[in-house]
N, CA and C atoms as a LAMMPS dump frame, in Angstrom:
ITEM: TIMESTEP
0
ITEM: NUMBER OF ATOMS
291
ITEM: BOX BOUNDS ff ff ff
-5.0000000000000000e+02 5.0000000000000000e+02
-5.0000000000000000e+02 5.0000000000000000e+02
-5.0000000000000000e+02 5.0000000000000000e+02
ITEM: ATOMS id mol type element x y z
1 1 1 N 378.974 379.609 -171.844
2 1 2 C 378.488 378.796 -172.931
3 1 3 C 378.917 377.358 -172.694
4 2 1 N 378.104 376.437 -173.116
5 2 2 C 378.35 375.037 -172.802
6 2 3 C 379.553 374.475 -173.56
7 3 1 N 379.337 373.866 -174.697
8 3 2 C 380.439 373.236 -175.416
9 3 3 C 380.814 373.985 -176.683
10 4 1 N 380.007 374.964 -177.084
11 4 2 C 380.269 375.672 -178.33
12 4 3 C 381.099 376.927 -178.093
13 5 1 N 382.075 377.144 -178.945
14 5 2 C 382.901 378.342 -178.943
15 5 3 C 382.079 379.47 -179.579
16 6 1 N 382.431 380.71 -179.339
17 6 2 C 381.694 381.839 -179.912
18 6 3 C 381.733 381.796 -181.433
19 7 1 N 382.847 381.356 -182.004
20 7 2 C 382.951 381.254 -183.455
21 7 3 C 382.188 380.051 -183.997
22 8 1 N 381.928 379.049 -183.158
23 8 2 C 381.12 377.906 -183.575
24 8 3 C 379.631 378.241 -183.54
25 9 1 N 379.235 379.127 -182.645
26 9 2 C 377.826 379.512 -182.522
27 9 3 C 377.411 380.37 -183.699
28 10 1 N 378.184 381.405 -184.013
29 10 2 C 377.857 382.336 -185.088
30 10 3 C 378.549 381.849 -186.358
31 11 1 N 377.762 381.429 -187.359
32 11 2 C 378.356 380.922 -188.594
33 11 3 C 378.674 382.041 -189.574
34 12 1 N 377.665 382.872 -189.894
35 12 2 C 377.878 383.943 -190.864
36 12 3 C 376.729 384.929 -190.776
37 13 1 N 376.942 386.162 -191.19
38 13 2 C 375.821 387.103 -191.261
39 13 3 C 374.979 386.822 -192.505
40 14 1 N 373.696 387.074 -192.396
41 14 2 C 372.792 386.921 -193.533
42 14 3 C 372.661 388.291 -194.19
43 15 1 N 373.065 388.375 -195.45
44 15 2 C 373.021 389.65 -196.164
45 15 3 C 372.013 389.511 -197.304
46 16 1 N 370.795 389.942 -197.021
47 16 2 C 369.72 389.942 -198.002
48 16 3 C 369.043 391.306 -197.964
49 17 1 N 368.105 391.502 -198.863
50 17 2 C 367.39 392.767 -198.885
51 17 3 C 366.588 392.955 -197.602
52 18 1 N 365.951 391.891 -197.156
53 18 2 C 365.158 391.958 -195.923
54 18 3 C 366.052 392.213 -194.704
55 19 1 N 367.228 391.611 -194.684
56 19 2 C 368.146 391.802 -193.559
57 19 3 C 368.669 393.232 -193.497
58 20 1 N 368.931 393.834 -194.655
59 20 2 C 369.41 395.213 -194.639
60 20 3 C 368.298 396.184 -194.253
61 21 1 N 367.051 395.87 -194.594
62 21 2 C 365.936 396.71 -194.163
63 21 3 C 365.717 396.616 -192.656
64 22 1 N 365.973 395.448 -192.07
65 22 2 C 365.803 395.298 -190.627
66 22 3 C 366.901 396.014 -189.847
67 23 1 N 368.006 396.379 -190.515
68 23 2 C 369.07 397.109 -189.826
69 23 3 C 368.619 398.512 -189.437
70 24 1 N 367.574 399.025 -190.08
71 24 2 C 367.02 400.317 -189.681
72 24 3 C 366.374 400.246 -188.3
73 25 1 N 365.92 399.041 -187.91
74 25 2 C 365.313 398.832 -186.599
75 25 3 C 366.331 398.322 -185.582
76 26 1 N 367.617 398.522 -185.863
77 26 2 C 368.7 398.11 -184.975
78 26 3 C 368.754 396.594 -184.815
79 27 1 N 368.493 395.86 -185.912
80 27 2 C 368.534 394.405 -185.896
81 27 3 C 369.567 393.905 -186.889
82 28 1 N 370.211 392.783 -186.532
83 28 2 C 371.181 392.128 -187.405
84 28 3 C 370.806 390.652 -187.433
85 29 1 N 370.902 390.018 -188.611
86 29 2 C 370.519 388.616 -188.761
87 29 3 C 371.771 387.788 -189.023
88 30 1 N 371.912 386.684 -188.272
89 30 2 C 373.041 385.774 -188.406
90 30 3 C 372.537 384.359 -188.611
91 31 1 N 373.312 383.56 -189.369
92 31 2 C 373.076 382.127 -189.399
93 31 3 C 373.877 381.54 -188.239
94 32 1 N 373.227 380.702 -187.433
95 32 2 C 373.862 380.164 -186.231
96 32 3 C 373.802 378.642 -186.252
97 33 1 N 374.509 378.014 -185.328
98 33 2 C 374.485 376.565 -185.19
99 33 3 C 373.099 376.123 -184.734
100 34 1 N 372.643 374.981 -185.23
101 34 2 C 371.296 374.523 -184.896
102 34 3 C 371.172 374.143 -183.426
103 35 1 N 372.264 373.814 -182.78
104 35 2 C 372.223 373.44 -181.364
105 35 3 C 372.359 374.64 -180.428
106 36 1 N 372.587 375.825 -180.972
107 36 2 C 372.818 377.017 -180.147
108 36 3 C 371.511 377.501 -179.525
109 37 1 N 371.593 377.931 -178.27
110 37 2 C 370.437 378.477 -177.571
111 37 3 C 370.5 380.003 -177.599
112 38 1 N 369.398 380.643 -177.216
113 38 2 C 369.349 382.103 -177.232
114 38 3 C 370.38 382.731 -176.295
115 39 1 N 370.566 382.234 -175.06
116 39 2 C 371.626 382.823 -174.215
117 39 3 C 373.027 382.635 -174.787
118 40 1 N 373.285 381.508 -175.443
119 40 2 C 374.589 381.295 -176.067
120 40 3 C 374.807 382.258 -177.226
121 41 1 N 373.765 382.482 -178.013
122 41 2 C 373.865 383.417 -179.142
123 41 3 C 374.116 384.827 -178.626
124 42 1 N 373.391 385.218 -177.581
125 42 2 C 373.545 386.558 -177.009
126 42 3 C 374.961 386.779 -176.493
127 43 1 N 375.491 385.824 -175.742
128 43 2 C 376.841 386.002 -175.192
129 43 3 C 377.9 385.963 -176.287
130 44 1 N 377.688 385.161 -177.346
131 44 2 C 378.656 385.11 -178.445
132 44 3 C 378.691 386.432 -179.209
133 45 1 N 377.534 387.028 -179.461
134 45 2 C 377.479 388.32 -180.168
135 45 3 C 378.14 389.409 -179.324
136 46 1 N 377.836 389.418 -178.029
137 46 2 C 378.416 390.434 -177.153
138 46 3 C 379.928 390.276 -177.047
139 47 1 N 380.411 389.037 -177.049
140 47 2 C 381.847 388.78 -176.937
141 47 3 C 382.591 389.138 -178.232
142 48 1 N 382.021 388.759 -179.377
143 48 2 C 382.723 388.959 -180.647
144 48 3 C 382.694 390.406 -181.125
145 49 1 N 381.538 391.067 -180.979
146 49 2 C 381.381 392.398 -181.561
147 49 3 C 381.426 393.524 -180.535
148 50 1 N 381.535 393.195 -179.245
149 50 2 C 381.616 394.203 -178.17
150 50 3 C 380.425 395.165 -178.208
151 51 1 N 379.211 394.6 -178.308
152 51 2 C 377.973 395.384 -178.309
153 51 3 C 377.05 394.83 -177.227
154 52 1 N 375.993 395.562 -176.936
155 52 2 C 374.999 395.139 -175.951
156 52 3 C 373.759 394.654 -176.702
157 53 1 N 373.314 393.416 -176.424
158 53 2 C 372.185 392.805 -177.103
159 53 3 C 370.93 392.986 -176.266
160 54 1 N 369.87 393.443 -176.917
161 54 2 C 368.589 393.644 -176.239
162 54 3 C 367.751 392.371 -176.269
163 55 1 N 367.642 391.719 -177.439
164 55 2 C 366.823 390.513 -177.581
165 55 3 C 367.361 389.638 -178.703
166 56 1 N 367.044 388.344 -178.616
167 56 2 C 367.415 387.386 -179.656
168 56 3 C 366.175 386.568 -180.009
169 57 1 N 365.815 386.567 -181.288
170 57 2 C 364.734 385.723 -181.789
171 57 3 C 365.335 384.74 -182.774
172 58 1 N 364.887 383.478 -182.738
173 58 2 C 365.452 382.458 -183.612
174 58 3 C 364.403 381.92 -184.567
175 59 1 N 364.876 381.493 -185.733
176 59 2 C 364.035 380.917 -186.774
177 59 3 C 364.693 379.614 -187.216
178 60 1 N 363.98 378.499 -187.105
179 60 2 C 364.493 377.203 -187.538
180 60 3 C 363.792 376.823 -188.834
181 61 1 N 364.557 376.715 -189.917
182 61 2 C 364.022 376.384 -191.231
183 61 3 C 364.398 374.947 -191.563
184 62 1 N 363.398 374.131 -191.813
185 62 2 C 363.643 372.742 -192.185
186 62 3 C 364.122 372.666 -193.626
187 63 1 N 365.037 371.732 -193.915
188 63 2 C 365.577 371.575 -195.26
189 63 3 C 364.566 370.97 -196.209
190 64 1 N 364.615 371.399 -197.461
191 64 2 C 363.692 370.909 -198.479
192 64 3 C 364.209 369.624 -199.109
193 65 1 N 363.293 368.802 -199.607
194 65 2 C 363.662 367.648 -200.413
195 65 3 C 363.745 368.109 -201.86
196 66 1 N 364.87 367.852 -202.51
197 66 2 C 365.102 368.296 -203.878
198 66 3 C 365.576 367.12 -204.729
199 67 1 N 365.71 367.391 -206.034
200 67 2 C 366.245 366.399 -206.957
201 67 3 C 367.295 367.067 -207.838
202 68 1 N 368.368 366.333 -208.102
203 68 2 C 369.402 366.794 -209.015
204 68 3 C 369.723 365.639 -209.954
205 69 1 N 369.467 365.82 -211.24
206 69 2 C 369.649 364.783 -212.253
207 69 3 C 368.929 363.489 -211.874
208 70 1 N 367.737 363.655 -211.33
209 70 2 C 366.919 362.493 -210.992
210 70 3 C 367.205 361.883 -209.634
211 71 1 N 368.267 362.306 -208.991
212 71 2 C 368.621 361.725 -207.689
213 71 3 C 368.1 362.631 -206.569
214 72 1 N 367.341 362.072 -205.662
215 72 2 C 366.826 362.897 -204.565
216 72 3 C 367.894 363.174 -203.512
217 73 1 N 367.808 364.345 -202.916
218 73 2 C 368.661 364.709 -201.794
219 73 3 C 367.888 365.665 -200.922
220 74 1 N 368.421 365.981 -199.769
221 74 2 C 367.751 366.868 -198.834
222 74 3 C 368.704 367.978 -198.423
223 75 1 N 368.206 369.226 -198.483
224 75 2 C 369.008 370.354 -198.027
225 75 3 C 369.1 370.323 -196.504
226 76 1 N 370.135 370.933 -195.97
227 76 2 C 370.348 370.943 -194.524
228 76 3 C 369.355 371.87 -193.835
229 77 1 N 369.027 371.537 -192.584
230 77 2 C 368.241 372.444 -191.756
231 77 3 C 369.122 373.627 -191.376
232 78 1 N 368.536 374.822 -191.312
233 78 2 C 369.295 376.014 -190.939
234 78 3 C 368.587 376.746 -189.814
235 79 1 N 369.36 377.447 -189.028
236 79 2 C 368.817 378.246 -187.937
237 79 3 C 369.361 379.66 -188.071
238 80 1 N 368.45 380.633 -188.025
239 80 2 C 368.845 382.033 -188.098
240 80 3 C 368.478 382.72 -186.796
241 81 1 N 369.258 383.715 -186.43
242 81 2 C 369 384.496 -185.225
243 81 3 C 368.851 385.957 -185.61
244 82 1 N 367.733 386.552 -185.212
245 82 2 C 367.513 387.983 -185.402
246 82 3 C 367.898 388.646 -184.09
247 83 1 N 369.005 389.377 -184.102
248 83 2 C 369.57 389.977 -182.901
249 83 3 C 369.207 391.457 -182.88
250 84 1 N 368.48 391.866 -181.835
251 84 2 C 368.13 393.27 -181.657
252 84 3 C 369.135 393.891 -180.704
253 85 1 N 369.743 394.992 -181.125
254 85 2 C 370.769 395.657 -180.329
255 85 3 C 370.179 396.812 -179.546
256 86 1 N 370.837 397.159 -178.44
257 86 2 C 370.448 398.306 -177.625
258 86 3 C 370.731 399.578 -178.429
259 87 1 N 369.926 400.606 -178.217
260 87 2 C 370.111 401.871 -178.927
261 87 3 C 371.537 402.395 -178.723
262 88 1 N 372.134 402.862 -179.805
263 88 2 C 373.492 403.389 -179.734
264 88 3 C 374.556 402.385 -180.137
265 89 1 N 374.206 401.103 -180.199
266 89 2 C 375.151 400.066 -180.612
267 89 3 C 374.83 399.65 -182.042
268 90 1 N 375.862 399.253 -182.784
269 90 2 C 375.65 398.786 -184.152
270 90 3 C 376.749 397.801 -184.53
271 91 1 N 376.436 396.956 -185.522
272 91 2 C 377.383 395.996 -186.053
273 91 3 C 377.467 396.23 -187.56
274 92 1 N 378.678 396.403 -188.076
275 92 2 C 378.886 396.542 -189.507
276 92 3 C 379.25 395.175 -190.053
277 93 1 N 378.294 394.48 -190.65
278 93 2 C 378.542 393.122 -191.128
279 93 3 C 379.372 393.068 -192.406
280 94 1 N 379.546 394.201 -193.068
281 94 2 C 380.322 394.203 -194.303
282 94 3 C 381.827 394.194 -194.04
283 95 1 N 382.261 394.593 -192.837
284 95 2 C 383.688 394.698 -192.571
285 95 3 C 384.305 393.404 -192.073
286 96 1 N 383.578 392.544 -191.372
287 96 2 C 384.128 391.315 -190.826
288 96 3 C 384.738 391.562 -189.46
289 97 1 N 385.356 390.509 -188.911
290 97 2 C 385.933 390.624 -187.566
291 97 3 C 387.337 391.111 -187.688
């Protein structure tokens, strides 16, 4: 990995209804650093959780423009990674590291 540490690449797991449904297909969703690449995400997941990764798909969501008490602001851009694991491997996101 270039300049990012494994803990800098993986920010947090995404725990939503859609994310828990995708766990049936051996997929786990994480929020990652916006500068992280797919090979960096793959090696960070394999290093932290000791599992074998089959594929990594990324989603870049642009931040929305919002208003709070009349003052405009912009939400941050976020990047999510949908990590598909090899059969027989699993990650329990509820337990932590």
